[in-house]
N, C-alpha and C positions, 0 to 999 in steps of 0.2 A: 540246330545241333542239340543232341541229348546231353543234359547235365545231371550229375549225381553228386549230392553232398551227404557225407556220412561222418560220424564220429567213430574213430577206429583205434583200438588198442593193438599195436603191432606185435605185442608179446602174447596175445591171446590167439592160439592157433584156430580154435573153432570159429571165433569171430572173423578172423582173416579169411578162412576158407569160405564161410557163408557170404562175406562181402564180395569176394572174388566172383562167386557164382552170380550174385545179384548184379554186379557191375558188368559181367560178361553178357548177361541177357539185355541189359540196357544199351550197351555199346556195340553189341554184335561181334564180339571177339572171343577167343578161347580163354577160359578161366586160368589155365596154366600160365599163359603169357602175363596176365595181371599179377598172379602170385609171384612169378619170377621178378617182376619189377618191384613189388612190395618188399621182397627179400633183399633186393639191392638197396632200396631206400632205407631199410632197417639197418643194414651194415654201414651205410654212409652216415646215418644219424648217430650210431654208436661210436664211430670214429671221430665224428665232430664233437660229441659230448666228452670223449676221452681227452681230446685236445684241449677243450675248455677247462676241464678239471686240472690238467697239468699246468695250464696257464695260471689258474687261481692259486695253485700251491707255490708258485714262484713268487719271490719278493717283488712287490710293486715298486719298482725303482723309478722315481720321477726326479730327474736332475736337470736343473736349469743352469746353463753355462753363463757366467758373467763375462760380458765383453771385456777385452783387454784394457781399453782406455778407462772404462768404468771401474774395473778391478784395481787399476793403478791408483785412482782417486780414493777408492775405499780403503786400500792398504795404507795410503798416506794418512787418512783420517784415523785409522785404527792404531797407528804408531805414534800419534801425537800425545803429549802429556795431558792429564785431566780428561781422559777418555770418557769416563762415566758422566762427568759434568757436561761435556760436549754432547753426549747422547741425549741427556735430559733436555738440553736446549733444543735439539732437533725434534724431540718428541713434542715440545711445545709448538714448534714451527709447523708440525704436521696437523695441528688443529685441536690438540688436547689442552684445555684451559685449566690452569691451576693444578691442584693435586700433585705437586712437585715430587714429594716423597713416594706417594702411592703409585704414580705412573712409572717411576723408575724401578720400584720394586717389582711391579708387574712385568716390565720389559725384561728384567733379569730372569724372572721365573719363566716367561714365555720362550726366551732364547735358549733355555736348557733342553729343548725338545730333541736336539741332535746329540746330546752328551750322554755319557753312561749313567750319570745320576741326575734324573729329571726332577723338576720341582713342580709344586701345585699351590694354587692360591684360591681363596674363597673371599669374594667381594661382598661385604655386608652393608646394607643401608636401607632406609625406609623407601616406600614407593615413590618414584619420581625424583630420587636423589641423584641420578646419573650413573648408576651402576653399569647398566648395559652399554651406555656410551663409552665409559671407561674401558670396558672389556673389548668392544668393537674397535676402539681406537688403537689399543695395543696390538690386538690380533692383526690389524691391517698393516702393521710394521714388520710382521714376520713373512717369510717367503710364502706366497699364496699356495704353492703346491704342497705345503706341509701343514696347512691349517684346516681343521674340521670344525665348523661352527654350527652348533645345533640349537634350534629353538625348542624342539621336543624330541624325546627318545623313548621308544616303546620298550616294553619290559625285556624282550629277548633279542633285540636287534643287534646288540654288541656281540652276543654269542654266535650270531649267524653270519658275521662278516668273514671275508676270506682271511687266511692265516696271517698275512703280513700287511693287512690294510692299515693298521694303526702304528706300525713300527716307526719310531722316531717322528711322531707327529705332535702338533699342539692341538688338543681337543678342548673346545670352548662350549660352555652351557649357559645360555642366556637366562634360563630360569631353573635353578637347581631344585626349587620347591616343587616344580611340576613333575619331577622324576619319581616314579614309583620305587619301592624298596628293591625290587629285583634289578632294575636298571642301575640304581645307586650301588648295589653290591658288585655288579660287573665293573663299574668304574673304579671302585675301591680296590678290587683285585688287580686291575691293570696298573693302578697307581703304586701298589705295594709289591705284588708278586710278579708284575709285568707279563702275566700270561693267564689266559682263561682256558680251562679244560672242561669240556662238557661231554658227558656220556649221553648219547642220543640214539635214535633209531635211524638206520640208513637203508635205503632201497638199492639193491644191486641191479646189474644190467638185465637180469632175468626177472626182475620185479619182486624178488624175495626180500623181506624185511629182516634185518638183523641188527644187533647192537653194534655201535661204533663210537668213535671219539672225534669231536671237533676241537680244534685248537685255534685260538686267536692270540697273537703275540703283541707285546709292547716292546720297549717302554714308551710311555706317553708323558708329555707335560700337559697340565690342564689348568684352566681358569673357569670359575663358575660364579654366578650371582645369586644372592639370596636376600630376602627381606626379613628372614627369621633371625632373631638374636641367638637363640639356642637351637641347634640342630643335632642330629645324631653324632654323639661324641667321637665315634670312629671316623667320621668324615672330617670333623674339625681338627683332630689331632694330626692328620696327614698333611694339612695345608697351612700356609701362611694366611693368617686372618688380616683382612684389610678393611678398615672402616672408611666409608666414603665421607669426604669432608662436606658436612651439611651446614656449615657456618654461614652467617649473613655475608661475610666477605667473599666466599666462594660463589654464593648465589649471585652477587653483584657482578663478579667476573664473567660468569656464564651469560648473564643477561646482556652485558656489554658486547660479548662476542656474538651472541645471537643477533643483536641489533646491527652490528657491523656487517655480518653475513647478509642480512636482509637488505642492507643498503648497498650491497655490491662492493664492499670495501675489502673483502677477503679474496686473495688470489688463490683460487682452488688449484690451478695448474702448478703453482709453486708448492702447495701442500702435497700434491700427488708426487712431485719430483722428490721431495724429502722422504716420502714413504718408500718410493722405489730405491732410493739411495740406502736407507737403513735395511731394507730387505736384502740388498746385495751385500751389505756389510755382514749380515748374519750368515749369508750363504758362504762367505769366505772363512768363517770360523771353523776350526778343525777340532775334532775330539781328541783330548789328551787325558792321560792320568795326571792327577794333581797331588803333590805332597805339600802338606801344611806343617812346617816345623814348629809352629806356635799353637798347634791344636790343643795341647794339654796345659796351656798357660793362661787361658781366658775362661772363667767360670760364669755361667748364666745365673740370674737370680734364683735362689733355691725355692722361693715361694711360687714360682711359675707352675702352672698346671701341666701335667704330662711332661715333666722336664726331660725325661729320657728321649722322647721323640723330638721335643723341641731342640735339644742339643744336636741331635742328628740333622735336623733341618737347618740349624745354624751353620754346621760344618759344611753341608751341601751348598748353602748359599755362598759362603766364603769361596768354595771351590768354583762356583759359577762366575763370581766376580773375577777370580784369577783367570778363568777361561776367556772372559771378555777382554781381558788385558793381555792375551796370549802373545801378541806381537811386541809386547814390552817386558815380558817376563823371561827369566832364565830357563833354558831348556837343558836338561842333563840326561845322559843315557839311563834307561830304565833297567832295574834289576830283573824285573819279571820278563820272561820270554814272550816274544810276540809284539812287544811295544818298543819302538826305537827310542822314544824320548818321553820325559815327563816334565810338567811345569812346576816351578817352585813358588809357593805363595809368599808374598812379601807383606811387611807390616802395613803398608798402605791399603792392601786388599782387606785386611781385618778391620781397619778403621772405616773404610768406605762401607763395607758390609754391615757393620754394627750401626752406623748412622742411618743407613737406609732401612734397616730391619728393626730399628728401635721401637717404633709405634706398634709393630706386629708383636714384638716381645712383650710390650706393656699389655696388650690385649690378652696375652696368655697369662699374665699376672693378675690383671684386674678381673673381678668376678662379674662386672657389668660388661655387656657387649658394646660394640662401638657406638651404635645409635643411641642406646640407653645412656652411656657415659656422657655423650655430648649433650643430651637433654638434661641430665642431672647437673652438669656443670653450669649450663645456662640457668637452670632453676635456682641453684645456689647463688649465682651472681645476681639474679633478680631479687632474691629474698634477703641478701646480705645486709642491705641498708635498712630493712624492716625489722631486723632482730631475729635471733635464732629460735625464739618461741612463737613467732608469728604464725597464725593459722590462715590457710589459704584454701580456695576451692579450685576445682578443675576449670571452671569457666574463667576465673581470674587468670589462671596460668596460660590457658590456650589463647586468650585474647592478648596477654602480654607478650607471649613468645611466638604468636602467629602460627599455630599449628592446628590441625584438624581435630575434631572431637574424638574420632576413632583412634587416631594416633596418640592423643593425650591420654585417653583411657587405657590404652595398652601400656604406655610407659608407667602410669600410676600403678596399675596392677602388678607390673613386674617389680617396681620399687617396693611395694608393700610386701610381696612375697619374699624379697631379700631383706626385709626389715630395715630399709633406709628411710621410709616414711610410715606414719601411722595415721589412720583415719579417726576422727573424733566427731561427735554430734554437738551442734551449737544452736542455742535458741529454742523457742517453743515449737518452731516448725521442723525441728529435727534435721536441720540442714547439715549435710556431710562436709566437714572441713578436714584438712590435713596439716600435719606438722612434720618437719624433718627430724628424725631421731638420730641419724648418724651423719654428722658433718665430717666426712673423711677428707683428708688433705691429699688430693690427687696430684696436685702440682709438686708437692714436696716429695711424694713417692717417685714421680717421674724423674725429678732432679737427682734424687739419691741413687736410683738405679743407673742413670746415665753416667753419673760421676764414677760410680764403682766400675762400670764397664770400661770407660775411657781411661781411668787410672791404671787398670790392668794392661791395656794396650800400650800406654806410654812407657811403662816399665819394661817392655819387651826388649 
């Protein structure tokens, strides 16, 4: 049997005509018959492509129905008092060890993906501190059909997605540091503007190239991990900053859990059951407008960086806590057309939100990032008994605090730049030593700010 393999552009008449004649000679049939078949193929392909384009323009609706018996159990759970506390307990049962405040904050941020005002978080910590495990653990508690988990993002990939690909989804980045500036820009625009508009070149059905517009819509909720203490300010100001707990106590808790898992003492089936239960609870949450009657009665610390945006994030977080408690909150008719009811924030929501968000607020006040602050507090505790004028070396500190040379050097350089420590030369060998110049009272600052916030809430 004669075979003929060709690469053919169906929109190029001369090429089609020449191919038909060549094929006719090889196959022993009339060129007109082949040309007629190719015209039919072209029309069929155009119809198929048009159908595909129409499908891409439609919202990608993926809805998972919760079985009635499961929904009843979830609703019973959502209506119980102390819901946020109970959720935190279930998060622990799902396999996330420690990080009580951080994991709850991240759960609230992640659950905002289906609401009008979505939230964003940036998990900061040194290499190997458990950032990615925390991100994966929380994302696994959200409905699987609404989670986009990325290890790497190319520069223009977000711009080239279909229009409704990201609408009301949770987008997670395991390594924010690996994203190039163009990719970070697309994420920032989806976070703030909730839409990407790109002017680009488009080829029509006749093969002609003309200018066109591509649109990718949000809103999205997002979580990302970074090892950097200071990243682009525009990224940080949009997010809740979360410092991974790198204390010895948390390390011990993780080691104990790892040992139990290795010994087969962890019931993975039970953990999966908890994850599925929380996923279904989130599926049952509805989107509401929220009215906070106390919004103008609680003031954040004035020394916080970017306080305008921080206050907006704070109000959005209170709104999301109210939405999680929606089956326990008062619903009233909405004044705005198109919405049947709104939820009313209660004093309890403000208290819960402030307690959970407190460490993130402090990170906005403190000029040291999370990892650097934890190191500096450990350094001060180690040197306190030796006297405030005691001179120390990097080797002494890294051996005393059990950290690597690279990490210790990075912390020392950052503290020097911020003028918290000063280097000095000691002895004939010109050995470099350091001394703390600024013994700030971090604990006192935390206590003062928390008392101020809680006193405002008590007087409501």
